[in-house]
C-alpha positions in Angstrom: 114.1 -45.0 10.1 115.9 -41.7 10.7 119.3 -40.3 9.8 121.1 -37.3 11.1 123.7 -35.6 8.9 126.3 -33.3 10.4 127.8 -30.9 7.8 130.9 -28.8 8.6 133.4 -26.7 6.7 136.6 -28.6 6.2 139.6 -27.6 8.3 141.5 -24.8 6.6 138.3 -23.3 5.0 137.5 -19.8 6.3 134.4 -19.8 8.4 133.1 -16.2 8.5 129.9 -17.1 10.4 131.9 -18.9 13.0 134.3 -16.0 13.4 131.3 -13.6 13.8 129.9 -15.8 16.5 133.3 -15.9 18.2 133.6 -12.1 18.1 130.0 -11.7 19.5 130.7 -14.1 22.3 133.9 -12.1 23.1 131.9 -8.9 23.1 129.4 -10.5 25.6 132.3 -11.3 28.0 132.9 -14.9 27.0 136.6 -14.2 26.4 137.8 -17.8 26.8 136.4 -18.9 23.4 139.3 -19.0 21.0 137.5 -20.4 17.9 134.1 -21.3 16.6 133.2 -23.5 13.6 129.6 -23.3 12.5 127.8 -26.1 10.7 124.4 -27.6 10.1 122.4 -30.6 11.1 120.0 -32.2 8.8 117.4 -34.8 10.1 116.0 -37.1 7.5 112.9 -39.4 7.9 113.6 -42.4 5.7 111.4 -45.2 4.3 112.1 -48.7 5.3 115.0 -50.2 3.4 116.9 -47.0 3.1 120.6 -47.4 3.9 123.5 -45.3 5.0 124.9 -45.5 1.5 121.6 -43.9 0.3 122.2 -41.1 2.7 125.8 -40.7 1.7 124.7 -40.4 -1.9 122.3 -37.7 -0.9 125.2 -35.9 0.9 127.5 -36.2 -2.1 124.9 -34.9 -4.6 123.0 -32.3 -2.6 123.3 -32.0 1.2 127.0 -31.1 1.4 129.4 -29.2 -0.9 132.1 -31.8 -0.7 134.7 -29.4 -2.1 134.7 -27.3 1.1 132.5 -29.3 3.5 132.7 -32.7 5.2 129.8 -34.7 6.6 129.1 -37.5 9.0 126.0 -39.7 9.2 124.2 -41.1 12.2 121.6 -43.8 11.4 118.9 -44.1 14.0 116.7 -47.2 14.2 
């Protein structure tokens, strides 16, 4: 079984990396980009019997800083 976790900064939290990417894209001529939010994707290989709740617990305790980040989980077969 696999799980994919998407972690992003919450709305309203300054994203300096995203802003740097937006600026670089503008400098390269991609002037129609008005904003960029950068995040991370974490792929987990899970043992049989692991649940989405187990993955959520992992996110709450380690994978995401829930003060400033939100996360979503995709369970895959």
